[in-house]
C-alpha positions in Angstrom: 159.2 -69.7 59.2 158.6 -66.0 60.1 157.8 -65.4 56.5 155.1 -68.1 56.6 153.7 -66.7 59.8 153.4 -63.2 58.3 151.6 -64.6 55.3 149.1 -66.5 57.5 148.4 -63.3 59.5 147.7 -61.3 56.3 145.4 -64.0 55.1 143.5 -64.1 58.4 143.1 -60.3 58.4 141.7 -60.5 54.9 139.3 -63.3 55.9 138.0 -61.3 58.9 137.3 -58.1 56.8 134.1 -59.4 55.2 132.9 -60.6 58.6 133.6 -57.2 60.2 131.8 -55.5 57.3 128.9 -57.8 57.7 128.6 -56.8 61.4 128.1 -53.1 60.4 125.8 -53.7 57.5 122.5 -54.5 59.4 122.6 -51.2 61.3 123.1 -49.1 58.2 120.4 -51.0 56.3 117.9 -50.5 59.2 118.5 -46.8 59.2 118.1 -46.6 55.5 114.9 -48.6 55.6 113.5 -46.3 58.3 114.2 -43.3 56.1 112.8 -44.9 53.0 109.7 -46.1 54.9 108.5 -42.6 56.0 105.6 -41.9 53.7 105.1 -38.5 52.0 102.0 -36.5 53.0 100.8 -33.1 51.8 100.4 -30.5 54.5 99.5 -26.9 54.9 100.8 -24.6 57.6 97.8 -22.8 59.0 97.9 -19.0 59.6 95.4 -16.4 60.8 94.2 -13.9 58.2 91.2 -11.7 57.7 88.2 -13.5 56.2 84.8 -12.1 55.3 81.9 -14.1 56.9 79.6 -14.8 53.9 76.3 -16.4 54.2 74.7 -18.2 51.2 70.9 -18.4 51.2 68.4 -19.5 48.6 66.0 -16.9 47.3 63.4 -15.9 44.7 63.2 -12.9 42.5 60.1 -10.7 42.9 59.0 -7.7 40.9 59.3 -4.3 42.6 55.7 -3.5 41.6 52.8 -5.6 40.2 49.5 -4.4 38.8 46.6 -6.3 37.4 44.7 -4.7 34.6 40.9 -4.7 35.3 37.9 -3.0 33.6 36.2 -0.1 35.3 33.1 -0.3 33.1 31.2 -3.2 31.6 31.1 -3.9 27.9 32.4 -5.8 24.9 36.1 -5.7 24.1 36.5 -4.5 20.5 40.3 -4.1 20.3 43.6 -5.1 22.0 46.2 -2.4 21.7 49.4 -3.9 23.0 51.9 -6.6 22.2 52.2 -9.4 24.7 55.5 -9.3 26.6 56.2 -5.7 25.5 57.2 -2.7 27.5 54.3 -0.3 28.3 54.2 3.1 30.0 51.7 4.2 32.6 48.6 5.5 30.7 49.2 3.6 27.5 45.9 2.2 26.0 45.7 -1.6 26.4 42.1 -2.5 25.5 39.1 -0.7 24.0 35.6 -1.5 25.1 32.8 -0.7 22.7 32.3 3.1 23.3 28.9 3.6 21.7 26.7 3.0 24.8 28.9 5.5 26.7 28.7 8.1 23.9 24.9 7.9 23.9 24.9 8.3 27.7 27.2 11.3 27.4 24.9 12.9 24.9 21.9 12.4 27.2 23.8 13.9 30.1 24.7 16.9 28.0 21.1 17.4 27.1 20.0 17.1 30.7 22.6 19.7 31.7 21.3 22.1 29.0 17.7 21.6 30.2 18.8 22.2 33.8 20.5 25.4 32.7 17.3 26.6 31.1 15.3 25.8 34.1 17.8 27.7 36.3 17.6 30.8 34.1 13.9 30.8 34.3 13.8 30.2 38.0 16.3 33.0 38.5 14.3 35.5 36.5 11.2 34.5 38.4 12.9 34.9 41.7 14.3 38.3 40.8 10.8 39.5 39.6 9.1 38.3 42.7 11.7 39.9 44.9 11.2 43.2 43.1 7.3 43.0 43.4 7.6 42.1 47.1 9.7 45.2 47.7 6.9 47.3 46.2 4.3 45.4 48.2 2.8 44.1 44.8 3.5 40.5 45.8 3.4 38.8 49.1 6.5 37.7 51.0 5.5 34.1 50.7 5.4 34.3 46.9 8.9 35.8 46.9 10.2 33.1 49.1 8.6 30.4 46.9 10.3 31.8 43.9 13.7 32.0 45.6 13.3 28.4 46.7 12.5 27.3 43.2 15.6 29.0 42.0 17.8 27.2 44.5 16.2 23.9 43.5 16.9 24.6 39.9 20.6 25.4 40.8 20.8 22.1 42.7 19.2 20.2 39.8 21.9 21.7 37.5 24.6 20.5 39.8 23.1 16.9 39.7 23.0 17.0 35.9 26.6 18.3 35.7 27.7 15.4 38.0 25.9 12.9 35.7 27.7 14.5 32.8 31.1 14.1 34.5 30.3 10.5 35.2 29.3 9.9 31.6 32.6 11.4 30.4 34.5 9.3 32.9 32.8 6.1 31.8 33.5 7.0 28.2 37.2 7.5 29.1 37.1 4.2 31.0 36.0 2.5 27.8 39.7 2.7 26.9 41.5 0.5 29.5 45.0 2.0 30.2 48.1 0.7 31.9 48.1 1.7 35.6 51.9 1.5 35.9 55.0 1.2 33.6 56.5 -2.2 33.2 56.4 -5.4 31.2 53.0 -6.6 30.3 52.3 -10.3 30.2 49.9 -12.4 28.2 46.5 -11.1 27.2 43.9 -13.0 29.1 40.9 -11.9 27.0 40.4 -11.3 23.3 38.2 -9.2 21.1 34.5 -10.0 21.5 34.8 -10.9 25.2 32.4 -9.4 27.7 34.1 -7.8 30.6 32.3 -6.8 33.8 33.0 -3.8 36.0 34.8 -4.8 39.3 35.2 -8.4 38.0 37.9 -10.4 39.9 39.4 -11.7 36.7 42.2 -9.5 35.3 42.8 -8.8 31.7 46.6 -8.8 31.9 49.4 -8.3 34.4 52.1 -5.7 34.4 55.3 -6.2 36.3 57.8 -3.5 37.0 61.3 -5.2 36.8 63.7 -2.3 36.2 64.5 -2.9 39.8 63.7 -6.3 41.5 63.6 -7.8 44.9 65.4 -11.0 46.0 63.4 -12.4 48.9 65.0 -15.0 51.2 64.8 -16.3 54.7 67.3 -17.1 57.4 67.1 -18.9 60.8 66.7 -16.5 63.7 69.4 -18.5 65.5 72.0 -17.4 62.9 71.1 -13.8 63.4 71.4 -14.1 67.2 74.8 -15.9 66.8 76.1 -13.1 64.7 74.8 -10.5 67.1 76.6 -12.1 69.9 79.8 -12.3 67.8 79.6 -8.6 67.2 79.0 -7.8 70.8 81.9 -9.9 72.0 84.3 -8.5 69.4 84.8 -11.9 67.7 83.7 -10.3 64.4 84.2 -6.8 63.1 81.0 -5.2 61.8 81.0 -4.0 58.2 80.5 -0.3 57.6 76.8 0.6 57.1 77.3 2.0 53.7 79.2 -1.0 52.4 77.6 -3.0 49.5 77.5 -6.6 50.8 74.7 -8.4 48.9 75.2 -10.3 45.6 73.3 -12.8 43.5 74.5 -16.1 42.0 72.6 -17.2 38.9 72.3 -20.6 37.3 75.6 -22.2 36.5 77.4 -20.2 39.3 77.5 -16.9 37.4 77.7 -13.9 39.6 75.2 -11.2 38.8 77.3 -8.2 37.9 75.4 -5.6 39.9 75.5 -5.5 43.6 72.4 -4.9 45.7 71.4 -3.6 49.1 69.8 -5.2 52.0 66.4 -3.5 52.7 65.0 -4.9 55.8 64.6 -7.7 58.3 61.1 -8.6 59.5 60.7 -7.9 63.2 58.9 -11.2 64.0 59.8 -14.8 63.5 57.7 -17.3 61.6 56.2 -19.5 64.3 56.2 -22.6 62.1 59.7 -22.4 60.5 61.7 -20.2 62.9 62.8 -18.1 60.0 63.0 -14.3 59.5 62.5 -12.8 56.1 65.1 -10.7 54.4 64.9 -8.7 51.1 67.5 -7.3 48.8 67.0 -4.8 46.0 68.9 -5.1 42.7 68.9 -3.0 39.6 67.8 -5.0 36.5 68.5 -2.9 33.4 69.0 -5.9 31.1 65.9 -7.7 32.3 68.1 -10.6 33.2 66.4 -11.2 36.5 62.8 -12.4 36.0 60.1 -12.8 38.6 60.0 -16.2 40.2 63.6 -17.0 39.2 65.6 -19.1 41.8 68.9 -17.5 42.8 71.5 -17.8 45.6 72.0 -14.8 47.7 75.4 -14.0 49.2 75.4 -11.7 52.2 78.7 -10.5 53.7 77.9 -10.1 57.4 81.2 -9.4 59.1 84.9 -9.8 59.0 86.9 -12.1 61.2 90.3 -10.4 61.6 92.3 -13.5 62.6 90.3 -16.4 61.1 91.9 -19.9 60.7 90.6 -22.1 58.0 91.6 -25.5 56.6 90.5 -27.3 53.3 87.4 -29.4 53.5 89.3 -32.6 52.9 91.5 -32.1 55.9 88.5 -32.5 58.3 88.0 -36.1 59.7 85.1 -37.4 61.7 85.7 -39.6 64.8 83.4 -42.3 66.1 81.6 -39.8 68.3 80.8 -37.5 65.3 83.3 -34.8 66.4 85.7 -33.1 64.0 89.5 -33.7 64.1 92.6 -33.2 61.9 95.9 -34.9 61.7 98.8 -32.6 62.5 102.6 -33.2 62.0 104.6 -32.5 65.1 108.1 -31.1 65.3 109.5 -34.7 65.2 107.5 -35.4 62.1 105.2 -37.8 63.9 101.4 -37.8 63.3 99.1 -36.7 66.0 95.3 -36.4 66.2 94.0 -32.9 67.0 90.3 -32.4 67.9 88.9 -29.2 66.6 85.6 -27.2 66.7 84.5 -26.0 63.3 82.3 -23.1 62.2 80.8 -22.7 58.7 81.9 -24.1 55.4 83.0 -21.3 53.2 84.9 -21.0 50.0 85.6 -24.8 50.2 87.2 -24.4 53.6 86.1 -25.0 57.1 86.5 -22.2 59.6 88.2 -23.5 62.7 86.9 -21.9 65.9 89.0 -23.9 68.3 91.8 -26.5 68.4 94.4 -25.0 65.9 96.9 -22.3 66.2 99.0 -20.4 63.6 102.0 -22.5 62.5 100.3 -25.9 63.0 101.0 -28.3 60.2 97.8 -30.0 59.0 97.7 -33.0 56.7 95.5 -32.6 53.7 96.5 -35.6 51.5 97.9 -39.0 52.1 95.7 -40.2 55.0 95.9 -43.9 53.9 99.7 -43.9 54.3 100.0 -43.6 58.0 98.5 -44.2 61.4 98.7 -41.8 64.4 102.2 -41.9 65.9 103.9 -42.8 62.6 106.8 -40.8 61.3 106.1 -39.1 57.9 107.8 -36.9 55.4 105.7 -33.7 55.1 105.5 -31.9 51.8 104.4 -28.3 52.1 101.5 -27.2 49.9 100.9 -23.4 49.5 97.5 -22.4 48.1 97.0 -19.2 46.1 95.0 -17.7 49.0 97.8 -18.4 51.5 100.3 -16.9 49.1 98.3 -13.7 48.5 96.8 -13.4 52.0 93.6 -12.2 50.4 90.3 -11.9 52.1 87.4 -14.1 51.0 85.2 -12.4 48.5 82.1 -13.2 46.5 83.9 -14.4 43.4 86.0 -16.9 45.3 83.0 -18.2 47.2 81.1 -18.9 44.0 84.1 -20.4 42.2 84.7 -22.8 45.1 81.0 -23.9 45.2 80.9 -24.9 41.5 
């Protein structure tokens, strides 16, 4: 009997074991489900680091000097002496006007000068003779004065004829039209046989000096004022005056290899656009920069010693149009953090307010969660965060492509 009772007890214990196991299983399954349900999101841990404040503005290339070739005398063009698009030096002959009328004029002027010389010699001899006779009372004082006056008139007449001779020589020299400056000459606007007129408004060609070029661009006055206030408050560190901080970006995002210098800022604001004009000067030894070319100008204006920036995709817009980001709290729950942004630079938004070093910001996986959910954060480290490097011109251009 006792043996039967022990056997029944063992069987009862074995029968209850699955039931007891079944009572513990739901709790364990729920915990496992919660762990598996936490979605993975990519995050970055923001930190403060020095960043250059770089402004990108559209601009146009302009030659440093421009001269239009114009005739100084009238006549018929008989020769063109330059190759279109070639390099010319100041004083090089470009066109030749028919010189024969000017040669005839020169000969006439030379003859007039010789005649005036002869008249002066005769008047001088007569004046000397009359002065000598007057001293001997053989001629009147009036006769002496008349002879002296005639001599002076002859001398003045000689000066007039010599001036006409100089003008004739100058006109003959002007018959060869020369380059006023050194540079690249453009297309010939007249050909042989054309009549050109002195002081005509139509130019014969244009010479542009492009060994050095200007990059002209404009900027809103509000931006300049904002930067001035940032410098005054210490929010930005001003760049040393002798630092080179202007670069050009060409078509396709290529950085022009030679840095330039900022020349001036106009003192007045355009009343219609609210813009101020800026100009940079660049060396152009390879003639890569051509007048009229569109470029992007990068100006480094200051350095933010403790800037915070987040990737562009991390910024969200709320219903009111404000900026916000999703941050992962210490308990791995998602929270919405309103922020105030500055400029977009190097593919990243500068954050002026709302984030602090060490905050974990979500950059990918937004569709996997709602605010308050528990997530599994995956840290992403960019090359910039790894190196701690400042923003420079090359990275700005690379990010904008």
